[in-house]
MDTraj code that builds the backbone (N, CA, C; nanometers):
import mdtraj as md
import numpy as np

residues = "MET LYS LEU TYR LEU THR LEU MET LEU THR LEU VAL LEU ALA GLY CYS GLY ALA GLN PRO ALA PRO GLU PHE ILE ARG ALA THR ARG GLN ASP VAL SER ARG ASP GLY ARG SER TYR THR VAL PHE TYR THR ASP LYS ARG VAL GLU VAL ILE ARG LEU GLY TYR ALA SER ARG GLY GLU HIS GLN ALA ILE ARG ALA GLN MET ILE THR LEU VAL ASN ASP LEU THR GLY CYS ARG LEU VAL GLU SER THR LEU GLN GLY ASP SER GLY GLU MET ARG GLY SER ILE SER CYS PRO LYS LYS".split()
xyz = np.array([
    [3.3904, 0.2094, -1.6412],
    [3.3509, 0.1838, -1.4955],
    [3.2391, 0.2826, -1.4542],
    [3.2455, 0.4045, -1.4863],
    [3.1287, 0.5083, -1.4369],
    [3.0011, 0.4634, -1.5035],
    [3.0050, 0.4257, -1.6274],
    [2.8903, 0.3943, -1.6989],
    [2.8252, 0.2602, -1.6318],
    [2.9095, 0.1664, -1.5937],
    [2.8604, 0.0458, -1.5341],
    [2.7867, 0.0812, -1.3966],
    [2.8564, 0.1642, -1.3184],
    [2.7996, 0.2119, -1.1829],
    [2.6646, 0.2768, -1.2027],
    [2.6647, 0.3746, -1.3150],
    [2.5436, 0.4405, -1.3319],
    [2.4173, 0.3420, -1.3741],
    [2.4573, 0.2589, -1.4643],
    [2.3593, 0.1546, -1.5015],
    [2.3168, 0.0757, -1.3807],
    [2.3997, 0.0365, -1.2972],
    [2.3512, -0.0555, -1.1844],
    [2.2739, 0.0322, -1.0897],
    [2.3075, 0.1437, -1.0634],
    [2.2366, 0.2382, -0.9811],
    [2.0908, 0.2612, -1.0354],
    [2.0767, 0.2913, -1.1657],
    [1.9558, 0.3041, -1.2276],
    [1.8651, 0.1824, -1.2068],
    [1.9169, 0.0580, -1.2344],
    [1.8430, -0.0652, -1.2161],
    [1.7906, -0.0789, -1.0758],
    [1.8804, -0.0503, -0.9767],
    [1.8432, -0.0644, -0.8379],
    [1.7298, 0.0329, -0.8053],
    [1.7375, 0.1483, -0.8462],
    [1.6343, 0.2552, -0.8166],
    [1.5016, 0.2128, -0.8991],
    [1.5083, 0.1598, -1.0073],
    [1.4018, 0.1341, -1.0783],
    [1.3087, 0.0169, -1.0061],
    [1.3753, -0.0653, -0.9240],
    [1.3032, -0.1656, -0.8538],
    [1.2418, -0.1199, -0.7237],
    [1.2577, 0.0104, -0.6933],
    [1.2164, 0.0614, -0.5650],
    [1.0627, 0.0989, -0.5530],
    [0.9807, 0.0728, -0.6560],
    [0.8476, 0.1162, -0.6580],
    [0.7695, 0.0224, -0.5559],
    [0.6368, 0.0481, -0.5369],
    [0.5588, -0.0434, -0.4554],
    [0.5360, -0.1873, -0.5148],
    [0.5682, -0.2757, -0.4519],
    [0.5560, -0.4137, -0.4985],
    [0.4679, -0.4926, -0.4021],
    [0.3722, -0.5665, -0.4441],
    [0.2816, -0.6393, -0.3680],
    [0.3587, -0.7577, -0.2951],
    [0.2968, -0.7901, -0.1706],
    [0.3382, -0.9150, -0.1149],
    [0.2996, -1.0367, -0.2077],
    [0.3630, -1.1557, -0.1937],
    [0.3238, -1.2565, -0.2885],
    [0.1827, -1.3024, -0.2953],
    [0.1073, -1.2873, -0.1892],
    [-0.0420, -1.3213, -0.2021],
    [-0.1214, -1.2228, -0.2900],
    [-0.0590, -1.1043, -0.3154],
    [-0.1320, -1.0056, -0.3985],
    [-0.0783, -0.9910, -0.5360],
    [-0.0048, -1.0879, -0.5886],
    [0.0645, -1.0752, -0.7195],
    [-0.0484, -1.0581, -0.8313],
    [-0.1554, -1.1304, -0.8194],
    [-0.2642, -1.1106, -0.9164],
    [-0.3724, -1.0203, -0.8693],
    [-0.3537, -0.9423, -0.7706],
    [-0.4595, -0.8558, -0.7118],
    [-0.4798, -0.7414, -0.8005],
    [-0.5865, -0.6639, -0.7828],
    [-0.6222, -0.5408, -0.8421],
    [-0.5332, -0.4283, -0.7792],
    [-0.4782, -0.3514, -0.8503],
    [-0.3857, -0.2327, -0.7977],
    [-0.4532, -0.0893, -0.8281],
    [-0.4510, -0.0181, -0.7346],
    [-0.4857, 0.1281, -0.7425],
    [-0.4019, 0.2151, -0.6798],
    [-0.3396, 0.3029, -0.7547],
    [-0.2606, 0.4098, -0.7001],
    [-0.3404, 0.5488, -0.6725],
    [-0.3199, 0.5967, -0.5503],
    [-0.4077, 0.7115, -0.5166],
    [-0.3319, 0.8047, -0.4304],
    [-0.3667, 0.9381, -0.4365],
    [-0.3062, 1.0358, -0.3428],
    [-0.4237, 1.0995, -0.2585],
    [-0.3899, 1.1065, -0.1374],
    [-0.4759, 1.1701, -0.0399],
    [-0.3982, 1.2567, 0.0545],
    [-0.4420, 1.3729, 0.0780],
    [-0.3912, 1.4721, 0.1713],
    [-0.2444, 1.4874, 0.1491],
    [-0.1941, 1.4920, 0.0101],
    [-0.0576, 1.5144, -0.0245],
    [0.0307, 1.3904, -0.0060],
    [-0.0253, 1.2745, 0.0143],
    [0.0577, 1.1514, 0.0347],
    [0.0176, 1.0592, -0.0671],
    [0.1076, 0.9753, -0.1171],
    [0.0711, 0.8676, -0.2251],
    [0.0626, 0.7332, -0.1669],
    [-0.0276, 0.6521, -0.2117],
    [-0.0443, 0.5218, -0.1556],
    [-0.0693, 0.4218, -0.2804],
    [-0.0374, 0.2922, -0.2561],
    [-0.0682, 0.1896, -0.3616],
    [-0.1459, 0.0901, -0.2723],
    [-0.2757, 0.0539, -0.3384],
    [-0.3610, -0.0485, -0.2609],
    [-0.3709, -0.1635, -0.3602],
    [-0.3430, -0.2803, -0.3047],
    [-0.3726, -0.4022, -0.3728],
    [-0.4755, -0.4855, -0.3031],
    [-0.5796, -0.5391, -0.3815],
    [-0.6812, -0.6118, -0.3175],
    [-0.7377, -0.7256, -0.3922],
    [-0.7913, -0.8258, -0.3193],
    [-0.8604, -0.9317, -0.3860],
    [-1.0009, -0.9303, -0.3194],
    [-1.0689, -1.0467, -0.3400],
    [-1.2108, -1.0452, -0.2825],
    [-1.2150, -1.0564, -0.1325],
    [-1.1020, -1.0996, -0.0757],
    [-1.0939, -1.1307, 0.0762],
    [-0.9866, -1.0515, 0.1442],
    [-0.8767, -0.9975, 0.0735],
    [-0.7699, -0.9343, 0.1439],
    [-0.7250, -0.8156, 0.0828],
    [-0.6605, -0.7295, 0.1498],
    [-0.6145, -0.6015, 0.1061],
    [-0.4626, -0.5757, 0.1556],
    [-0.3910, -0.4920, 0.0832],
    [-0.2739, -0.4422, 0.1290],
    [-0.2472, -0.2918, 0.0850],
    [-0.2022, -0.2106, 0.1793],
    [-0.2053, -0.0741, 0.1434],
    [-0.0475, -0.0310, 0.1831],
    [0.0216, 0.0263, 0.0857],
    [0.1556, 0.0784, 0.1014],
    [0.1628, 0.2184, 0.0782],
    [0.2170, 0.2841, 0.1869],
    [0.2478, 0.4319, 0.1799],
    [0.3824, 0.4512, 0.1071],
    [0.3816, 0.5441, 0.0158],
    [0.4947, 0.5785, -0.0590],
    [0.5613, 0.7178, -0.0034],
    [0.6800, 0.7279, 0.0294],
    [0.7331, 0.8407, 0.0679],
    [0.7626, 0.8617, 0.2171],
    [0.8272, 0.9523, 0.2609],
    [0.8688, 0.9693, 0.4006],
    [0.7634, 1.0336, 0.4846],
    [0.7570, 0.9723, 0.6097],
    [0.6682, 1.0346, 0.7176],
    [0.7502, 1.0586, 0.8423],
    [0.7233, 1.1866, 0.8896],
    [0.8019, 1.2266, 1.0097],
    [0.7277, 1.1845, 1.1272],
    [0.8042, 1.1891, 1.2406],
    [0.7542, 1.1558, 1.3665],
    [0.6173, 1.2296, 1.4074],
    [0.5221, 1.1688, 1.4521],
    [0.3906, 1.2351, 1.4893],
    [0.3006, 1.2217, 1.3771],
    [0.3299, 1.1766, 1.2648],
    [0.2299, 1.1691, 1.1515],
    [0.1670, 1.0252, 1.1329],
    [0.2252, 0.9347, 1.1987],
    [0.1984, 0.7966, 1.1655],
    [0.0534, 0.7578, 1.2095],
    [-0.0066, 0.8078, 1.3125],
    [-0.1401, 0.7766, 1.3575],
    [-0.2470, 0.8251, 1.2584],
    [-0.2255, 0.9466, 1.1961],
    [-0.3167, 0.9962, 1.1066],
    [-0.3046, 0.9271, 0.9777],
    [-0.1798, 0.8840, 0.9426],
    [-0.1593, 0.8093, 0.8121],
    [-0.2230, 0.6735, 0.8227],
    [-0.2111, 0.6144, 0.9381],
    [-0.2724, 0.4791, 0.9557],
    [-0.4254, 0.4969, 0.9478],
    [-0.4855, 0.5903, 0.9960],
    [-0.6263, 0.6183, 0.9868],
    [-0.6780, 0.6383, 0.8302],
    [-0.5760, 0.7116, 0.7758],
    [-0.6088, 0.7407, 0.6289],
    [-0.6008, 0.6093, 0.5433],
    [-0.5094, 0.5247, 0.5838],
    [-0.5094, 0.3888, 0.5101],
    [-0.6160, 0.3093, 0.5205],
    [-0.6812, 0.3094, 0.6434],
    [-0.8100, 0.2379, 0.6679],
    [-0.9037, 0.2899, 0.5906],
    [-0.9195, 0.4155, 0.5784],
    [-1.0343, 0.4835, 0.5028],
    [-1.0171, 0.4498, 0.3626],
    [-0.8928, 0.4493, 0.3054],
    [-0.8572, 0.4089, 0.1692],
    [-0.9196, 0.2759, 0.1424],
    [-0.9037, 0.1830, 0.2340],
    [-0.9539, 0.0399, 0.2096],
    [-1.0908, 0.0426, 0.1753],
    [-1.1778, 0.1135, 0.2637],
    [-1.3209, 0.1307, 0.2495],
    [-1.3507, 0.1941, 0.1214],
    [-1.2877, 0.3074, 0.0869],
    [-1.3211, 0.3907, -0.0248],
    [-1.2829, 0.3202, -0.1619],
    [-1.1741, 0.2487, -0.1722],
    [-1.1302, 0.1962, -0.2942],
    [-1.1825, 0.0557, -0.3195],
    [-1.2024, -0.0230, -0.2254],
    [-1.2450, -0.1543, -0.2386],
    [-1.4126, -0.1615, -0.2382],
    [-1.4771, -0.0818, -0.1728],
    [-1.6127, -0.0821, -0.1460],
    [-1.6553, -0.1880, -0.0357],
    [-1.5434, -0.2419, 0.0349],
    [-1.5556, -0.3438, 0.1364],
    [-1.5140, -0.2836, 0.2698],
    [-1.5599, -0.3486, 0.3756],
    [-1.5198, -0.3143, 0.5082],
    [-1.3986, -0.3862, 0.5587],
    [-1.3008, -0.3207, 0.6162],
    [-1.1789, -0.3821, 0.6706],
    [-1.2143, -0.4555, 0.7992],
    [-1.1823, -0.5764, 0.8053],
    [-1.1959, -0.6434, 0.9432],
    [-1.0811, -0.6118, 1.0278],
    [-1.0997, -0.5091, 1.1056],
    [-0.9857, -0.4546, 1.1912],
    [-0.9179, -0.5538, 1.2801],
    [-0.9697, -0.6579, 1.3256],
    [-0.9099, -0.7579, 1.4165],
    [-0.8034, -0.8325, 1.3291],
    [-0.8035, -0.8288, 1.1956],
    [-0.7056, -0.8951, 1.1072],
    [-0.5978, -0.7926, 1.0640],
    [-0.6023, -0.6767, 1.0983],
    [-0.5039, -0.5780, 1.0571],
    [-0.3762, -0.6062, 1.1055],
    [-0.2627, -0.6021, 1.0206],
    [-0.1288, -0.6229, 1.0643],
    [-0.0482, -0.5068, 0.9849],
    [0.0567, -0.4595, 1.0481],
    [0.1414, -0.3700, 0.9790],
    [0.1450, -0.2366, 1.0528],
    [0.2026, -0.1372, 0.9897],
    [0.2067, -0.0026, 1.0325],
    [0.1803, 0.1038, 0.9400],
    [0.2270, 0.2306, 0.9499],
    [0.1894, 0.3352, 0.8568],
    [0.2642, 0.3242, 0.7251],
    [0.3474, 0.2281, 0.7158],
    [0.4269, 0.2174, 0.5973],
    [0.3620, 0.1158, 0.5002],
    [0.3165, 0.0022, 0.5666],
    [0.2489, -0.1045, 0.4971],
    [0.1611, -0.1826, 0.5946],
    [0.0394, -0.1979, 0.5451],
    [-0.0493, -0.2821, 0.6306],
    [-0.1367, -0.3851, 0.5375],
    [-0.1724, -0.4918, 0.5972],
    [-0.2492, -0.5902, 0.5328],
    [-0.3630, -0.6268, 0.6274],
    [-0.4610, -0.6760, 0.5651],
    [-0.5776, -0.7294, 0.6437],
    [-0.6862, -0.7941, 0.5632],
    [-0.7856, -0.8579, 0.6221],
    [-0.8983, -0.9090, 0.5540],
    [-1.0060, -0.8073, 0.5438],
    [-1.0904, -0.8222, 0.4260],
    [-1.1995, -0.7357, 0.4018],
    [-1.3235, -0.8185, 0.3959],
    [-1.4380, -0.7462, 0.4315],
    [-1.5717, -0.8075, 0.4208],
    [-1.6492, -0.7330, 0.3267],
    [-1.6869, -0.7873, 0.2078],
    [-1.7557, -0.7252, 0.0979],
    [-1.9003, -0.7584, 0.1068],
    [-1.9877, -0.6584, 0.0711],
    [-2.1399, -0.6804, 0.0639],
    [-2.1618, -0.7887, -0.0464],
    [-2.2664, -0.8650, -0.0240],
    [-2.3093, -0.9640, -0.1189],
    [-2.3604, -0.8886, -0.2450],
    [-2.3332, -0.9426, -0.3642],
    [-2.3745, -0.8749, -0.4901],
    [-2.4963, -0.9476, -0.5438],
])
top = md.Topology()
chain = top.add_chain()
for i, resn in enumerate(residues, 1):
    res = top.add_residue(resn, chain, resSeq=i)
    for name in ("N", "CA", "C"):
        top.add_atom(name, md.element.get_by_symbol(name[0]), res)
traj = md.Trajectory(xyz[None], top)
């Protein structure tokens, strides 16, 4: 019985990593750390999703949200269309506008 419970707990915890929303299943993924925090960014030609990994205490959320917006620009080379931004400091999605190639 203990072995069964240990196995089940291991499987549940293995599925706790950053998983993209359905629209980002085939998107490019980048894992990055900034200012001691870890993020996972999924992006396509037109959309982006940023997921913060780990705990954030009260009072940190505004700075984290600003960092997430900066990550979009830095990692994708595109500009976030802020009027499309949805989410919070844990997970956010939005549209991006990329320069013509």
